C-alpha beads as a LAMMPS data file, in Angstrom:
LAMMPS data file: protein, C-alpha beads

463 atoms
462 bonds

1 atom types
1 bond types

-500.0 500.0 xlo xhi
-500.0 500.0 ylo yhi
-500.0 500.0 zlo zhi

Masses

1 110.0

Atoms # bond

1 1 1 255.759 -86.734 339.670
2 1 1 252.198 -86.910 338.293
3 1 1 253.500 -88.692 335.193
4 1 1 255.119 -91.389 337.308
5 1 1 252.003 -91.808 339.443
6 1 1 250.041 -92.292 336.204
7 1 1 252.587 -94.876 335.130
8 1 1 251.815 -96.798 338.320
9 1 1 248.319 -97.623 337.091
10 1 1 249.606 -98.443 333.591
11 1 1 252.089 -100.961 334.990
12 1 1 249.305 -102.630 336.979
13 1 1 246.882 -102.708 334.047
14 1 1 249.385 -103.993 331.478
15 1 1 250.742 -106.546 333.957
16 1 1 247.299 -107.934 334.760
17 1 1 246.438 -108.147 331.039
18 1 1 249.657 -110.016 330.199
19 1 1 249.137 -112.443 333.093
20 1 1 245.514 -113.053 332.045
21 1 1 246.725 -113.914 328.547
22 1 1 249.337 -116.308 329.913
23 1 1 246.808 -117.921 332.227
24 1 1 244.425 -118.475 329.303
25 1 1 247.127 -119.889 327.027
26 1 1 250.333 -121.132 328.630
27 1 1 252.833 -120.812 325.805
28 1 1 256.505 -119.799 325.745
29 1 1 255.562 -116.697 323.742
30 1 1 253.082 -115.467 326.335
31 1 1 255.521 -116.185 329.161
32 1 1 258.222 -114.273 327.283
33 1 1 255.923 -111.264 327.004
34 1 1 255.394 -111.126 330.759
35 1 1 259.057 -111.657 331.610
36 1 1 260.319 -109.189 329.006
37 1 1 257.921 -106.537 330.346
38 1 1 259.034 -107.125 333.938
39 1 1 262.731 -107.314 333.078
40 1 1 262.726 -104.036 331.148
41 1 1 260.670 -102.358 333.859
42 1 1 263.051 -103.461 336.614
43 1 1 266.064 -102.242 334.642
44 1 1 264.428 -98.829 334.160
45 1 1 263.505 -98.584 337.851
46 1 1 267.046 -99.537 338.932
47 1 1 268.586 -96.917 336.633
48 1 1 266.236 -94.180 337.852
49 1 1 266.777 -95.053 341.502
50 1 1 270.548 -94.929 341.013
51 1 1 270.273 -91.584 339.228
52 1 1 267.972 -90.188 341.900
53 1 1 270.291 -91.151 344.734
54 1 1 273.357 -89.718 343.006
55 1 1 271.968 -86.537 341.466
56 1 1 269.176 -85.503 343.817
57 1 1 269.631 -87.050 347.250
58 1 1 273.412 -86.936 347.490
59 1 1 275.727 -84.217 348.754
60 1 1 276.362 -83.098 345.173
61 1 1 272.741 -81.950 344.831
62 1 1 272.871 -80.043 348.124
63 1 1 276.002 -78.235 346.953
64 1 1 274.324 -77.187 343.689
65 1 1 271.222 -75.960 345.497
66 1 1 273.361 -74.001 347.944
67 1 1 275.178 -72.336 345.035
68 1 1 271.882 -71.378 343.442
69 1 1 269.669 -70.508 346.419
70 1 1 272.093 -70.237 349.324
71 1 1 271.665 -66.511 349.635
72 1 1 267.908 -66.710 350.116
73 1 1 266.400 -66.675 353.558
74 1 1 264.088 -69.561 352.677
75 1 1 266.919 -71.820 351.453
76 1 1 266.380 -74.393 354.250
77 1 1 262.716 -74.721 353.211
78 1 1 263.738 -75.106 349.529
79 1 1 266.223 -77.829 350.423
80 1 1 263.673 -79.618 352.579
81 1 1 261.065 -79.545 349.791
82 1 1 263.527 -80.883 347.205
83 1 1 264.463 -83.746 349.503
84 1 1 260.803 -84.463 350.313
85 1 1 259.988 -84.577 346.604
86 1 1 262.927 -86.930 346.026
87 1 1 261.630 -89.164 348.823
88 1 1 258.190 -89.266 347.187
89 1 1 259.765 -90.096 343.835
90 1 1 261.800 -92.881 345.444
91 1 1 258.659 -94.289 347.087
92 1 1 256.885 -94.395 343.702
93 1 1 259.834 -96.129 342.036
94 1 1 260.043 -98.715 344.813
95 1 1 256.323 -99.338 344.395
96 1 1 256.905 -99.923 340.679
97 1 1 259.604 -102.487 341.491
98 1 1 257.310 -104.285 343.964
99 1 1 254.487 -104.347 341.395
100 1 1 256.755 -105.722 338.681
101 1 1 258.038 -108.447 341.007
102 1 1 254.469 -109.439 341.839
103 1 1 253.620 -109.595 338.125
104 1 1 256.631 -111.899 337.647
105 1 1 255.416 -113.959 340.618
106 1 1 252.076 -114.344 338.847
107 1 1 253.813 -115.676 335.728
108 1 1 255.783 -118.135 337.866
109 1 1 252.615 -119.265 339.641
110 1 1 250.880 -119.909 336.319
111 1 1 253.856 -121.856 334.949
112 1 1 254.003 -123.964 338.121
113 1 1 250.271 -124.784 337.942
114 1 1 249.364 -122.278 340.690
115 1 1 250.385 -124.897 343.229
116 1 1 252.201 -123.777 346.411
117 1 1 253.532 -127.311 346.846
118 1 1 255.552 -126.885 343.663
119 1 1 256.581 -123.299 344.433
120 1 1 257.453 -123.330 348.146
121 1 1 260.375 -125.810 347.835
122 1 1 261.973 -123.418 345.321
123 1 1 261.678 -120.349 347.548
124 1 1 264.797 -118.742 348.992
125 1 1 265.510 -115.179 349.978
126 1 1 267.728 -113.269 347.574
127 1 1 268.817 -109.738 346.773
128 1 1 266.239 -108.912 344.070
129 1 1 268.977 -107.438 341.907
130 1 1 269.297 -108.458 338.279
131 1 1 272.816 -109.523 337.321
132 1 1 274.617 -107.614 334.592
133 1 1 277.061 -108.500 331.844
134 1 1 277.600 -112.184 331.189
135 1 1 275.718 -112.991 334.397
136 1 1 272.575 -111.646 332.727
137 1 1 273.315 -112.860 329.204
138 1 1 273.810 -116.505 330.232
139 1 1 270.308 -117.089 331.670
140 1 1 268.722 -115.160 328.799
141 1 1 270.476 -117.411 326.286
142 1 1 269.156 -120.492 328.112
143 1 1 265.626 -119.027 328.200
144 1 1 265.720 -118.280 324.489
145 1 1 266.957 -121.763 323.612
146 1 1 264.374 -123.562 325.740
147 1 1 261.459 -121.432 324.536
148 1 1 262.507 -121.801 320.891
149 1 1 262.077 -125.562 321.308
150 1 1 258.414 -124.994 322.215
151 1 1 258.000 -127.800 324.784
152 1 1 259.131 -125.897 327.876
153 1 1 258.151 -122.961 330.050
154 1 1 261.274 -121.413 331.576
155 1 1 260.879 -118.922 334.435
156 1 1 263.705 -116.530 335.305
157 1 1 263.908 -116.657 339.097
158 1 1 265.693 -113.309 339.483
159 1 1 262.564 -111.506 338.278
160 1 1 260.414 -112.990 341.053
161 1 1 260.100 -113.010 344.805
162 1 1 258.621 -116.518 345.102
163 1 1 261.531 -118.374 343.437
164 1 1 265.095 -118.296 344.704
165 1 1 266.531 -121.778 344.137
166 1 1 268.158 -121.862 340.716
167 1 1 268.417 -119.117 338.095
168 1 1 265.812 -120.720 335.831
169 1 1 262.947 -123.072 336.683
170 1 1 261.717 -125.297 333.849
171 1 1 258.419 -127.158 333.450
172 1 1 256.750 -128.765 330.427
173 1 1 254.190 -126.778 328.463
174 1 1 250.727 -128.089 329.461
175 1 1 249.516 -130.570 326.864
176 1 1 253.001 -131.293 325.510
177 1 1 254.278 -133.494 328.326
178 1 1 254.082 -136.635 326.175
179 1 1 256.551 -135.052 323.721
180 1 1 259.147 -135.045 326.499
181 1 1 258.682 -138.676 327.533
182 1 1 256.187 -141.409 326.865
183 1 1 255.159 -141.559 330.536
184 1 1 255.424 -137.881 331.418
185 1 1 251.961 -136.678 332.359
186 1 1 253.203 -134.701 335.334
187 1 1 256.669 -133.818 336.596
188 1 1 258.269 -131.681 339.254
189 1 1 259.879 -128.383 338.199
190 1 1 263.558 -128.539 337.265
191 1 1 265.739 -125.792 338.789
192 1 1 268.867 -124.829 336.834
193 1 1 271.744 -122.942 338.459
194 1 1 273.662 -121.206 335.657
195 1 1 277.276 -120.053 335.865
196 1 1 278.549 -117.978 332.969
197 1 1 282.066 -116.820 332.167
198 1 1 283.385 -114.791 329.257
199 1 1 282.311 -111.499 327.706
200 1 1 278.701 -110.448 327.128
201 1 1 279.137 -109.052 323.646
202 1 1 278.258 -110.167 320.154
203 1 1 280.641 -112.751 318.804
204 1 1 282.302 -113.365 322.144
205 1 1 282.698 -116.837 323.634
206 1 1 280.870 -117.653 326.849
207 1 1 281.104 -120.801 328.935
208 1 1 277.858 -121.785 330.650
209 1 1 277.810 -124.298 333.479
210 1 1 274.502 -125.668 334.743
211 1 1 273.922 -127.241 338.137
212 1 1 270.718 -129.270 338.321
213 1 1 269.435 -131.993 340.651
214 1 1 268.764 -135.384 339.056
215 1 1 266.133 -137.313 340.995
216 1 1 265.189 -140.930 340.512
217 1 1 261.567 -140.185 339.601
218 1 1 260.963 -141.247 335.988
219 1 1 259.064 -138.119 334.806
220 1 1 261.693 -135.857 336.414
221 1 1 264.506 -137.793 334.724
222 1 1 262.701 -137.477 331.370
223 1 1 262.376 -133.696 331.837
224 1 1 266.051 -133.410 332.797
225 1 1 267.130 -135.475 329.755
226 1 1 264.955 -133.414 327.408
227 1 1 266.268 -130.095 328.752
228 1 1 269.929 -131.107 328.605
229 1 1 269.440 -132.511 325.087
230 1 1 268.023 -129.190 323.860
231 1 1 270.788 -127.210 325.553
232 1 1 273.481 -129.573 324.298
233 1 1 275.049 -129.905 327.729
234 1 1 277.168 -132.790 328.929
235 1 1 276.781 -134.319 332.374
236 1 1 279.812 -133.672 334.576
237 1 1 279.965 -135.039 338.139
238 1 1 279.759 -132.266 340.697
239 1 1 283.202 -133.171 342.044
240 1 1 284.766 -132.586 338.599
241 1 1 282.958 -129.272 338.155
242 1 1 283.746 -127.900 341.596
243 1 1 287.108 -126.412 340.631
244 1 1 285.360 -123.890 338.372
245 1 1 283.664 -122.093 341.279
246 1 1 284.549 -121.369 344.910
247 1 1 283.872 -124.690 346.657
248 1 1 281.765 -123.242 349.501
249 1 1 279.413 -121.602 347.009
250 1 1 279.136 -124.764 344.911
251 1 1 278.293 -126.843 347.976
252 1 1 275.658 -124.367 349.160
253 1 1 273.979 -124.188 345.754
254 1 1 274.124 -127.955 345.261
255 1 1 272.580 -128.440 348.703
256 1 1 269.766 -125.965 347.916
257 1 1 269.010 -127.714 344.628
258 1 1 269.042 -131.206 346.126
259 1 1 266.962 -130.217 349.146
260 1 1 264.373 -128.515 346.945
261 1 1 264.187 -131.546 344.628
262 1 1 263.699 -133.917 347.554
263 1 1 261.073 -131.646 349.106
264 1 1 259.220 -131.435 345.787
265 1 1 259.010 -135.223 345.620
266 1 1 257.772 -135.471 349.199
267 1 1 255.237 -132.639 349.072
268 1 1 253.633 -133.696 345.827
269 1 1 252.681 -137.202 346.796
270 1 1 248.879 -137.640 347.001
271 1 1 247.520 -136.209 350.223
272 1 1 244.953 -134.100 352.036
273 1 1 245.932 -130.893 350.239
274 1 1 244.220 -131.998 347.012
275 1 1 240.802 -131.692 348.676
276 1 1 241.255 -128.231 350.233
277 1 1 239.942 -125.760 347.692
278 1 1 239.439 -122.003 347.815
279 1 1 236.043 -120.444 348.472
280 1 1 234.297 -118.646 345.609
281 1 1 232.132 -116.902 348.202
282 1 1 235.157 -115.380 349.879
283 1 1 236.588 -114.137 346.577
284 1 1 233.225 -112.542 345.751
285 1 1 233.099 -110.884 349.176
286 1 1 236.627 -109.518 348.759
287 1 1 235.712 -108.059 345.373
288 1 1 232.542 -106.532 346.791
289 1 1 234.315 -104.584 349.534
290 1 1 236.910 -103.318 347.049
291 1 1 234.237 -102.184 344.594
292 1 1 232.571 -100.198 347.380
293 1 1 235.873 -98.627 348.404
294 1 1 236.479 -97.615 344.770
295 1 1 232.991 -96.102 344.486
296 1 1 232.206 -92.382 344.135
297 1 1 232.068 -91.887 347.894
298 1 1 235.385 -93.638 348.401
299 1 1 234.489 -94.594 351.963
300 1 1 236.173 -97.457 353.823
301 1 1 234.174 -100.661 353.498
302 1 1 234.077 -103.998 355.276
303 1 1 232.256 -107.316 355.116
304 1 1 232.198 -110.275 357.507
305 1 1 232.089 -113.447 355.362
306 1 1 232.092 -115.728 358.402
307 1 1 232.338 -115.381 362.149
308 1 1 235.723 -114.124 363.297
309 1 1 236.852 -112.840 359.893
310 1 1 236.389 -109.449 358.214
311 1 1 237.580 -108.066 354.885
312 1 1 238.383 -104.348 354.894
313 1 1 239.079 -102.068 351.927
314 1 1 239.785 -98.344 351.771
315 1 1 240.684 -95.915 349.005
316 1 1 244.036 -94.313 349.736
317 1 1 243.480 -90.563 349.957
318 1 1 244.951 -87.737 351.924
319 1 1 244.612 -89.653 355.194
320 1 1 246.784 -92.449 353.847
321 1 1 246.476 -96.166 354.516
322 1 1 246.741 -96.015 358.300
323 1 1 244.078 -93.343 358.665
324 1 1 241.728 -95.008 356.190
325 1 1 241.889 -98.377 357.926
326 1 1 241.951 -97.131 361.525
327 1 1 238.345 -95.926 361.405
328 1 1 237.109 -99.246 360.025
329 1 1 239.047 -101.271 362.604
330 1 1 237.342 -99.223 365.311
331 1 1 233.933 -100.099 363.843
332 1 1 234.854 -103.799 363.862
333 1 1 235.634 -103.593 367.565
334 1 1 232.107 -102.350 368.118
335 1 1 230.878 -105.499 366.341
336 1 1 232.765 -107.808 368.680
337 1 1 236.291 -108.097 367.235
338 1 1 238.769 -107.779 370.123
339 1 1 240.900 -104.647 370.230
340 1 1 244.240 -105.373 368.627
341 1 1 242.878 -108.279 366.569
342 1 1 245.574 -109.550 364.191
343 1 1 245.293 -108.506 360.575
344 1 1 247.161 -108.986 357.313
345 1 1 247.194 -106.124 354.817
346 1 1 248.310 -105.989 351.218
347 1 1 251.292 -104.013 352.495
348 1 1 252.394 -107.116 354.407
349 1 1 252.124 -109.114 351.180
350 1 1 254.136 -106.620 349.112
351 1 1 256.877 -106.338 351.704
352 1 1 256.943 -109.942 352.916
353 1 1 258.724 -112.177 350.429
354 1 1 258.081 -115.152 352.703
355 1 1 254.352 -114.983 351.907
356 1 1 254.816 -115.171 348.128
357 1 1 255.191 -118.983 347.728
358 1 1 251.978 -119.796 349.592
359 1 1 249.215 -117.579 348.213
360 1 1 248.567 -116.296 344.678
361 1 1 249.817 -112.808 343.790
362 1 1 247.248 -110.082 343.152
363 1 1 247.119 -110.467 339.319
364 1 1 245.767 -114.006 339.877
365 1 1 243.132 -113.149 342.455
366 1 1 239.645 -114.221 341.407
367 1 1 238.247 -110.696 341.526
368 1 1 237.462 -108.111 338.845
369 1 1 240.245 -106.635 336.729
370 1 1 239.527 -103.136 338.076
371 1 1 239.910 -104.348 341.658
372 1 1 243.171 -106.108 340.828
373 1 1 244.546 -102.985 339.143
374 1 1 243.477 -100.794 342.077
375 1 1 245.139 -103.102 344.595
376 1 1 248.338 -103.556 342.625
377 1 1 248.734 -99.831 341.921
378 1 1 248.020 -98.901 345.538
379 1 1 244.916 -96.771 345.001
380 1 1 243.002 -99.160 347.284
381 1 1 244.302 -100.865 350.413
382 1 1 242.967 -104.212 351.543
383 1 1 243.257 -106.100 354.823
384 1 1 241.795 -109.143 356.507
385 1 1 241.067 -108.825 360.224
386 1 1 240.561 -112.037 362.129
387 1 1 239.941 -113.402 365.591
388 1 1 243.037 -114.865 367.292
389 1 1 241.095 -118.137 367.630
390 1 1 239.694 -118.174 364.087
391 1 1 241.073 -121.587 363.109
392 1 1 240.542 -123.213 366.493
393 1 1 236.888 -122.131 366.410
394 1 1 236.430 -123.481 362.880
395 1 1 237.838 -126.912 363.825
396 1 1 235.763 -127.015 367.013
397 1 1 232.494 -126.120 365.264
398 1 1 233.080 -129.020 362.845
399 1 1 233.522 -131.384 365.788
400 1 1 237.258 -131.744 365.294
401 1 1 240.172 -131.679 367.712
402 1 1 243.141 -129.508 366.761
403 1 1 246.793 -129.370 367.798
404 1 1 249.674 -127.271 366.471
405 1 1 252.665 -129.629 366.475
406 1 1 255.736 -127.481 365.706
407 1 1 254.340 -126.101 362.459
408 1 1 252.255 -129.154 361.585
409 1 1 248.507 -129.121 362.228
410 1 1 247.100 -132.360 363.638
411 1 1 243.312 -132.562 363.233
412 1 1 241.272 -135.566 364.302
413 1 1 237.772 -136.719 365.306
414 1 1 236.354 -139.590 367.284
415 1 1 234.439 -141.956 365.010
416 1 1 233.199 -145.332 366.139
417 1 1 235.199 -145.169 369.343
418 1 1 238.474 -144.476 367.512
419 1 1 240.284 -141.187 366.898
420 1 1 241.040 -140.774 363.212
421 1 1 242.931 -137.769 361.955
422 1 1 245.089 -136.071 359.360
423 1 1 248.339 -134.106 359.547
424 1 1 248.692 -130.913 357.552
425 1 1 252.328 -130.186 356.711
426 1 1 253.936 -126.723 357.096
427 1 1 253.356 -125.767 353.438
428 1 1 249.650 -126.475 353.771
429 1 1 249.503 -124.687 357.134
430 1 1 251.038 -121.519 355.686
431 1 1 248.765 -121.699 352.650
432 1 1 245.745 -121.822 354.954
433 1 1 246.955 -119.130 357.356
434 1 1 247.955 -116.615 354.677
435 1 1 245.135 -117.731 352.409
436 1 1 242.513 -116.403 354.808
437 1 1 243.652 -112.923 353.784
438 1 1 245.070 -113.418 350.290
439 1 1 243.861 -116.731 348.912
440 1 1 240.098 -116.998 349.252
441 1 1 240.442 -119.590 352.026
442 1 1 237.434 -120.153 354.293
443 1 1 238.339 -121.738 357.665
444 1 1 234.880 -123.265 358.097
445 1 1 234.724 -124.640 354.562
446 1 1 238.202 -126.073 355.087
447 1 1 237.159 -127.671 358.394
448 1 1 234.148 -129.282 356.708
449 1 1 236.394 -130.647 353.929
450 1 1 238.832 -132.108 356.460
451 1 1 235.953 -133.738 358.351
452 1 1 234.791 -135.408 355.125
453 1 1 238.327 -136.702 354.536
454 1 1 238.435 -138.152 358.047
455 1 1 235.007 -139.740 357.594
456 1 1 236.117 -141.336 354.338
457 1 1 239.199 -142.713 356.097
458 1 1 236.936 -144.185 358.768
459 1 1 234.983 -146.060 356.082
460 1 1 238.113 -147.710 354.723
461 1 1 238.781 -151.254 355.985
462 1 1 241.440 -151.515 358.670
463 1 1 244.292 -153.962 358.377

Bonds

1 1 1 2
2 1 2 3
3 1 3 4
4 1 4 5
5 1 5 6
6 1 6 7
7 1 7 8
8 1 8 9
9 1 9 10
10 1 10 11
11 1 11 12
12 1 12 13
13 1 13 14
14 1 14 15
15 1 15 16
16 1 16 17
17 1 17 18
18 1 18 19
19 1 19 20
20 1 20 21
21 1 21 22
22 1 22 23
23 1 23 24
24 1 24 25
25 1 25 26
26 1 26 27
27 1 27 28
28 1 28 29
29 1 29 30
30 1 30 31
31 1 31 32
32 1 32 33
33 1 33 34
34 1 34 35
35 1 35 36
36 1 36 37
37 1 37 38
38 1 38 39
39 1 39 40
40 1 40 41
41 1 41 42
42 1 42 43
43 1 43 44
44 1 44 45
45 1 45 46
46 1 46 47
47 1 47 48
48 1 48 49
49 1 49 50
50 1 50 51
51 1 51 52
52 1 52 53
53 1 53 54
54 1 54 55
55 1 55 56
56 1 56 57
57 1 57 58
58 1 58 59
59 1 59 60
60 1 60 61
61 1 61 62
62 1 62 63
63 1 63 64
64 1 64 65
65 1 65 66
66 1 66 67
67 1 67 68
68 1 68 69
69 1 69 70
70 1 70 71
71 1 71 72
72 1 72 73
73 1 73 74
74 1 74 75
75 1 75 76
76 1 76 77
77 1 77 78
78 1 78 79
79 1 79 80
80 1 80 81
81 1 81 82
82 1 82 83
83 1 83 84
84 1 84 85
85 1 85 86
86 1 86 87
87 1 87 88
88 1 88 89
89 1 89 90
90 1 90 91
91 1 91 92
92 1 92 93
93 1 93 94
94 1 94 95
95 1 95 96
96 1 96 97
97 1 97 98
98 1 98 99
99 1 99 100
100 1 100 101
101 1 101 102
102 1 102 103
103 1 103 104
104 1 104 105
105 1 105 106
106 1 106 107
107 1 107 108
108 1 108 109
109 1 109 110
110 1 110 111
111 1 111 112
112 1 112 113
113 1 113 114
114 1 114 115
115 1 115 116
116 1 116 117
117 1 117 118
118 1 118 119
119 1 119 120
120 1 120 121
121 1 121 122
122 1 122 123
123 1 123 124
124 1 124 125
125 1 125 126
126 1 126 127
127 1 127 128
128 1 128 129
129 1 129 130
130 1 130 131
131 1 131 132
132 1 132 133
133 1 133 134
134 1 134 135
135 1 135 136
136 1 136 137
137 1 137 138
138 1 138 139
139 1 139 140
140 1 140 141
141 1 141 142
142 1 142 143
143 1 143 144
144 1 144 145
145 1 145 146
146 1 146 147
147 1 147 148
148 1 148 149
149 1 149 150
150 1 150 151
151 1 151 152
152 1 152 153
153 1 153 154
154 1 154 155
155 1 155 156
156 1 156 157
157 1 157 158
158 1 158 159
159 1 159 160
160 1 160 161
161 1 161 162
162 1 162 163
163 1 163 164
164 1 164 165
165 1 165 166
166 1 166 167
167 1 167 168
168 1 168 169
169 1 169 170
170 1 170 171
171 1 171 172
172 1 172 173
173 1 173 174
174 1 174 175
175 1 175 176
176 1 176 177
177 1 177 178
178 1 178 179
179 1 179 180
180 1 180 181
181 1 181 182
182 1 182 183
183 1 183 184
184 1 184 185
185 1 185 186
186 1 186 187
187 1 187 188
188 1 188 189
189 1 189 190
190 1 190 191
191 1 191 192
192 1 192 193
193 1 193 194
194 1 194 195
195 1 195 196
196 1 196 197
197 1 197 198
198 1 198 199
199 1 199 200
200 1 200 201
201 1 201 202
202 1 202 203
203 1 203 204
204 1 204 205
205 1 205 206
206 1 206 207
207 1 207 208
208 1 208 209
209 1 209 210
210 1 210 211
211 1 211 212
212 1 212 213
213 1 213 214
214 1 214 215
215 1 215 216
216 1 216 217
217 1 217 218
218 1 218 219
219 1 219 220
220 1 220 221
221 1 221 222
222 1 222 223
223 1 223 224
224 1 224 225
225 1 225 226
226 1 226 227
227 1 227 228
228 1 228 229
229 1 229 230
230 1 230 231
231 1 231 232
232 1 232 233
233 1 233 234
234 1 234 235
235 1 235 236
236 1 236 237
237 1 237 238
238 1 238 239
239 1 239 240
240 1 240 241
241 1 241 242
242 1 242 243
243 1 243 244
244 1 244 245
245 1 245 246
246 1 246 247
247 1 247 248
248 1 248 249
249 1 249 250
250 1 250 251
251 1 251 252
252 1 252 253
253 1 253 254
254 1 254 255
255 1 255 256
256 1 256 257
257 1 257 258
258 1 258 259
259 1 259 260
260 1 260 261
261 1 261 262
262 1 262 263
263 1 263 264
264 1 264 265
265 1 265 266
266 1 266 267
267 1 267 268
268 1 268 269
269 1 269 270
270 1 270 271
271 1 271 272
272 1 272 273
273 1 273 274
274 1 274 275
275 1 275 276
276 1 276 277
277 1 277 278
278 1 278 279
279 1 279 280
280 1 280 281
281 1 281 282
282 1 282 283
283 1 283 284
284 1 284 285
285 1 285 286
286 1 286 287
287 1 287 288
288 1 288 289
289 1 289 290
290 1 290 291
291 1 291 292
292 1 292 293
293 1 293 294
294 1 294 295
295 1 295 296
296 1 296 297
297 1 297 298
298 1 298 299
299 1 299 300
300 1 300 301
301 1 301 302
302 1 302 303
303 1 303 304
304 1 304 305
305 1 305 306
306 1 306 307
307 1 307 308
308 1 308 309
309 1 309 310
310 1 310 311
311 1 311 312
312 1 312 313
313 1 313 314
314 1 314 315
315 1 315 316
316 1 316 317
317 1 317 318
318 1 318 319
319 1 319 320
320 1 320 321
321 1 321 322
322 1 322 323
323 1 323 324
324 1 324 325
325 1 325 326
326 1 326 327
327 1 327 328
328 1 328 329
329 1 329 330
330 1 330 331
331 1 331 332
332 1 332 333
333 1 333 334
334 1 334 335
335 1 335 336
336 1 336 337
337 1 337 338
338 1 338 339
339 1 339 340
340 1 340 341
341 1 341 342
342 1 342 343
343 1 343 344
344 1 344 345
345 1 345 346
346 1 346 347
347 1 347 348
348 1 348 349
349 1 349 350
350 1 350 351
351 1 351 352
352 1 352 353
353 1 353 354
354 1 354 355
355 1 355 356
356 1 356 357
357 1 357 358
358 1 358 359
359 1 359 360
360 1 360 361
361 1 361 362
362 1 362 363
363 1 363 364
364 1 364 365
365 1 365 366
366 1 366 367
367 1 367 368
368 1 368 369
369 1 369 370
370 1 370 371
371 1 371 372
372 1 372 373
373 1 373 374
374 1 374 375
375 1 375 376
376 1 376 377
377 1 377 378
378 1 378 379
379 1 379 380
380 1 380 381
381 1 381 382
382 1 382 383
383 1 383 384
384 1 384 385
385 1 385 386
386 1 386 387
387 1 387 388
388 1 388 389
389 1 389 390
390 1 390 391
391 1 391 392
392 1 392 393
393 1 393 394
394 1 394 395
395 1 395 396
396 1 396 397
397 1 397 398
398 1 398 399
399 1 399 400
400 1 400 401
401 1 401 402
402 1 402 403
403 1 403 404
404 1 404 405
405 1 405 406
406 1 406 407
407 1 407 408
408 1 408 409
409 1 409 410
410 1 410 411
411 1 411 412
412 1 412 413
413 1 413 414
414 1 414 415
415 1 415 416
416 1 416 417
417 1 417 418
418 1 418 419
419 1 419 420
420 1 420 421
421 1 421 422
422 1 422 423
423 1 423 424
424 1 424 425
425 1 425 426
426 1 426 427
427 1 427 428
428 1 428 429
429 1 429 430
430 1 430 431
431 1 431 432
432 1 432 433
433 1 433 434
434 1 434 435
435 1 435 436
436 1 436 437
437 1 437 438
438 1 438 439
439 1 439 440
440 1 440 441
441 1 441 442
442 1 442 443
443 1 443 444
444 1 444 445
445 1 445 446
446 1 446 447
447 1 447 448
448 1 448 449
449 1 449 450
450 1 450 451
451 1 451 452
452 1 452 453
453 1 453 454
454 1 454 455
455 1 455 456
456 1 456 457
457 1 457 458
458 1 458 459
459 1 459 460
460 1 460 461
461 1 461 462
462 1 462 463
């Protein structure tokens, strides 16, 4: 067990190092290194979990233990301890899988320019199980072909939590867009749904069918043409290809691809989101509380970066996460935070796939490497505690009116006798809400930025 707990930190440290390298130099080789590391790790975890459940936790193991120790008076205690140890081992392995998925998320975020507006349209819940046989070999062959060309970054969606539309998501390598098309300076990601048939063995024939949306945006068309040219595929109308797969599944996957492509076009038009940046002060405060929690004393730590928001960190010891954080939450109540104030912990992030498209995963947080490793490996827990009226107070203090309109935020101000405002779409709203805990987002800095946008709109001539 100790060996596997030690491996937990190694996975976190190696993962953060590989992601840092990819972030510094976005090349197919560096992306391959991250994805190969995650893929192999997930395969190992899946094999060990399957073995554990069959050999240790199943009835077969109980029968063997009964044959060996059944005559002893303490046999029930022996059986209970074996099962408890198996449960601890399973918990560690599941943690490894969650860490590896978050490392893959980090690679996807880097490839997609760390932009939730490019990632969120490609999110869909899925099983988190790698395919086997030809189902695994097909996407790997596509990845290898695209990366050998050198102009593309291809992300395998099955490795991640934040991507679920398409098996592979393709973007140009930064700086090489012009090699794809004369006018390609920026394009939306291209999601490829891959269907493979045949045998996954050397020398065998495999048929690979790709479903991909083709939008009318010139840079997107250029990316599509370049990808299909490298892969040597031939366009076939969806109606002609439908007989190769169950029709209901084809229609669902086509609809997902088309909806995501349309949403990508809509979300990435110029808008308010470009001006809403993260706060360096908040990142520094988060790192500070984690450094204190990792210190020799190992005591829970908290900081209040702005009114109504607190960052809490605690080393996970014998008391466990709940015990470590409970004491600090009590201290925050004494400082004016209402009892039962909402909070988001790293546990929510690890377990909640729906958060992954909107805020950066831990390996990309702008904090020290040691803090990232501690968080990812679980030796330190982190949470953000906030007032239920945190955002309303921030808008009000900036002199802004605020309304939640079915997932959209409408913010406006009266200037020169006229109300002028902006609408923040659901992707931006989720980025801001989750970003308070996991993205270095400052509500008051954001409110000030929105006010400046509104003021600049007021200065523009009216028709």
